[in-house]
C-alpha positions, 0 to 999 in steps of 0.5 A: 562210431569210433575205431575200437582199436587205438593204434598207439595202444596196440604198439605199446602192447606189442613193444612191452618188455615181455621178459619183464612181464614173464618174470613178474608173473613167475614171481607173483605165482611163487609168492602165492604158492609160498604164502598159500601153498596148493590152495593158491592153484585151487583158488585160481581154478575155482575162479576160472571155473566160475568165470567160464560158467558165467559166460557159458552156463552149460559148459562143459557139455557132454562132448567136451567132457568126453574129449577132455577125458580122452586127453586125460587118458592119453596123458595118463598112458604116456606118463605110465610108459615113461614112469620108469625114468623116475624110478630111483630105487 
């Protein structure tokens, strides 16, 4: 059996120009949004959903859905409390 980790590859990954990687990602998504509008994000979400369901067909289970709902409700309450900050009337 061979070592699954190539130390040189790991060092190369560690030493990447991470600022350039970040800029490239931002440019990619700006271009996608410019070309496809909100559909770009919706397409990505659909692809991610399909991928996770191919790995975990029962995802999300009832407990995970309940946790997700609780987080959404918490965020909605926080946004409601600061909503006045965005009121420009």
